[in-house]
N, C-alpha and C positions, 0 to 999 in steps of 0.2 A: 659769246663764242659758241658755235654749234659743234658738238662732238658726239661721236658714237660711244655707247657704254654697254658692257656686258650686263645682262639682267638674268634673273632666275629663269625666265622664259626663253632667252636668246640674246638678241641685240636690240638696243633702243637708241633714241636720240635725246640729247639734253641741251638746253641753252644755259650756259654758265658764264659768269664773269671770269676772265683769266686771272689766275693767282698772281701775287707779286713775283716778279722775275728774280730768281736767285742771283746773288752777286757772282759776277763772272760768267754767267750763263747767257745764252742767246735765245731770243724768241723768234720763231720761224713762222712764215705763212706756208702751209702745206699746199703744194700744187698737185701732187699725185701720191697715192699710197696703194700698193698692190695687195691683193688678198692672197695670203699664203695658205698652203694646205694645213698648216698648224692652226690657223684661224678657223678653218672649216671643221677640223677635229674638235676644237674647243666649242664651237657652236653646237655640235651634235653630242658633246659630253664625253668623247673618248680621250680628251685632254682637259685638264682642269682650267676653268675660267674664273676670274675674280670679279664678282658683281661690282659695278661702279667703275671699273677700270676701262680705259679706252684702248682697244687693240690697234694693231697696225705697226709693222716694223720694216716695211719696204717703202722707204720715204724719200721723196724729192721735194725740196722746199727752197724758199728764198728768205733772207733775213728781214725781220721787222724791227728788232731792237737788240742791243747788246753788242759785244765786241766780236762780230762775226766777219768783219772785212766787208768788201763791196762786191763780191762775186754774185753774178746773176742767179746761179742755180747751184745748189748743194745736194749731195746724197748724204743721208744720215747713217752712220755706222751705229746700229742700235745697241750693241753690246758695250756696257760700261764696265770699268775695272777700277780697282782701288789704286793701282800704280805702285804699291809698296810691298806686296806679298811676294813670296818666292816665285810664284808662277808669272806674275807681272814682270819681275826683274829678269826672268828667263825668256821674255818675249812671248809668253803663253797667256796673254790677257784673257783669252776665251775660256780659260780654266780657273779664273780668279774666283775664289769662294765668297768674296765680299762684293762682287760686282752685281749688276742688274741687267735687265734686257728691256729696252724701250718697247712698249706694246705688249709685254708679258708681265713684268713686275713693276713697270712704271707706265704712265699714260703714253699712248702711242700716237700714230699718225692718222688715224681715222677721225680727224678733227680739223677745224679751220686753222688752228695754230698749235705749235708744239714748242716746248722749252727743252733745251739740252745744253750740255757743255760744248764749247766751240771745238775742242780737240777731236770730237767724233764727226766733224764735218769734212766732206771731201768735195773739192771743186770739180764741177762737170764742164767738159769742153763745150764751147759755143756750138749751137746747132743741134744739140741733143734735146729732144722733147722730154717733158717731165715723166710721162708714163714709161718711156724707154729708160730714163735715168734711174727710176725706181727699181728696175730689173737688176741693178748693180748688186743689190743685197743677195738675191738667190744666185746670181752669177759668182759672187765671192764664195758662197758655200761650195760651188763647183770648182772654183780655182783651188781651194784647199783640197777637195777630194781628188782632183787630178794630180796635184802635187804628191799626195800620199799614194796614189796608184802607181807612180813611177813607170809611166807608159813610155815605151821605146818606139822607134820607127818601124820595128818589125812586129809590134803588138797587134793582136786581134782582141778587140774590146767588145764586150756585151754589156749594154745598159738595160737594167730591168726597170721599166716604167717610163712613160712618155708624157708625164706632166711637165711643169716648168723646169724643175730641177733635172729630170731625166733628159729633156731635150737640150738644156744648157750644158749638162755634162757631156752629152754626145757631141755637141758643137765644139767644145774645147778638146775633147779626145780626138775628134776628126782631124784636127790640125797637127796631131802628133803621131797617130797610129797608122798602121797599114790598112786596117779595116775596122769599122765601127758599126754595130747593129744595135737597134733599140726595140724592145718589146712594147707593143701598143695595144690597148684594149679597144679603142674606139677609132672609127674611120678618120675623124679629123686629126687625131694624134698621128696616125700613120701618114696622112698627107703632109702634116707639118714636118715630120721626121724626114720624109723624102725631099721636101723643099730645102732642108738643111744639108742635103747630100749624104744622108745616113740610110743604111739598110733597115727597112721597117719590117718587123716580124709580128705576126699574130701571136698572142700569148700561147696558143695551143701548139705552135710550131717551134717554140724556143728549144725544147730538148733535142729535136731532130736537127735543128741548125747547129746547136752546140756540139752534137756528136760529130758532125761533119767538119766544123770550123775550128774546134778546140780553142776557145778563147782563153788567153792567159791572164786577162784582167776582166773581172765582172764587177760592175758598179750597181749596187742595189739602191734605188731611190724611192721605193714605194712606202715602206714602213706601215704604220697603222696596225692592222691585224692580218696582214697578208702573209702568205707562205713563201714569199720571195727569197728569204734567206736560205731556205731549203733548196729552192730552185738554183740559187747562186752557187751553193756548194756542189750541187749535182752537175751544173753546167761547166764549171771552171776546170780547165785541164790540170793535171798533176803539176805541182810546183808553182802554180799561179797564185794570184791575189784576188781576194774578195773585199771590196771597199764598201762600207755601209754608210750611206748618206741619209737613208730614210729614218724617220723618227717613229719607233714602234710604240704602240699604246700599252704594252705590257710584255711579260716574258714570252718568248717564242721558242719553239723546239729547235734544237741544233743537233745535227748528225755529227757528233764528235768523232765517230769512227771514220767517216769519210774525210773529215778535216785532217785526221792524223795519217790515214793511209795514203791520201793524195798529197800530203805535206803542203797544205795550203796555208797562206797567210790570210788571217782575218783581220782587217784593218778598219777601225772606226775613225770617222771624221766628224768632228764637232764644230759646226758653223765655220768660223774663220779666225785666223790669228795673224801670224807672220812667219815668214821663212827667211832664208839667208838674204833674200832680195828686198825684204821689208814687208809692209802691210799687204795682206791678201785682199782686203777691201779696196785699198788704193789701186792694186793691180786690176781688180775688176772694173773700177771706174775708168781706168786707163784703156781698157778694152772696148768701151762703149763705142767710140767713133769707128773702130775697125769693123764692128759687127752690127752697127745700128740697123741696117736694112734687114739683116737676118733676124735680129731681135724683134723686129716688127711682126714677124710671122707668129710670135707667141702672144702678141697683144690682141686678144680676140674680143674683149668686151670692156666697155667703159660706162661708169655710172657716176652720177652726182652724189655728194655726201648725203643729201637728204634721202637718197634711195639706197642707203647702205644695206638695208635688210634684203632688198632685191639683189644687190651685188653678191652678198653671201649665199643667197639661194641659187644664183646662177653658178657661182663657183662650186657649189655642192653638187650640181647636176652636170656631170661630165657628158651625159648624153645630149646636152644642149649645145655642145660644141665649144665649151669653155676650155681655154688653157690658162692664160693669165687674165684675170679680171682686175681692172684698175678703177679706183675711186678718185675722181678728179675734183679740183676746187671749183671748176665751172665747166 
């Protein structure tokens, strides 16, 4: 079995025999695995990486062995939970302290095969290609973020960042809000935002746009070491909400005075869990057929598993035109 592994220098490849399949688990053949921004941050050292572990948590696959049923294609929900703690019983599996995350604490999808429990598999509708199906994972992040943003039909929404999560958040907000704008650093990101029917803003024009448009919801998707949280507080109209989807690499400055004086809600959104309607990952998978053509706008680059180092290098270079880089089985 060929699989990628984190190394002290970065990313490498190894040929290993698959381990014995755990009782009750399923072995999958991975067809597509997306490169996430967190994988890029781990490659460059701003997030911790575990040497010897296989990354990759945006996974579309088919069953090889075990009790997985007969579906042609699955999306893997990478967050595992114990099922018995107070958080799990309350439907907040994403906060389970005893859980794990495939591709982060357990071997992930940048490999030919993947083992996981069958309860984290979501059936994909016929006709959805694997690379598109793998977008269900970041789409689920945005499903939760949009739920927590409480967007109304009169809302004006500003999304900070036009990577995969920013564009997906804008796409979902577009179907609820009166107006949605997305800040973009690169021309290809602006072009993608416009193809999705969003107002594309240069980063330098965000403050001026916000002054004239007064967004009542600002969704931060950049994270890392960016100053976008300060931008979000500055841009949001009084009484509005700032929803944080970006994963920051460390503490960031927060203008608490502006937060209080403008009486803003600062809302964190951690991956995906469930709401009153059920699983947010299942909801994301269910949205794939409706948005398949638009999701194709994000699928900019494809690599074979043997070229995983090139895939990560491409994903690291936003100037190369990358939005979503996918690693495919063939």
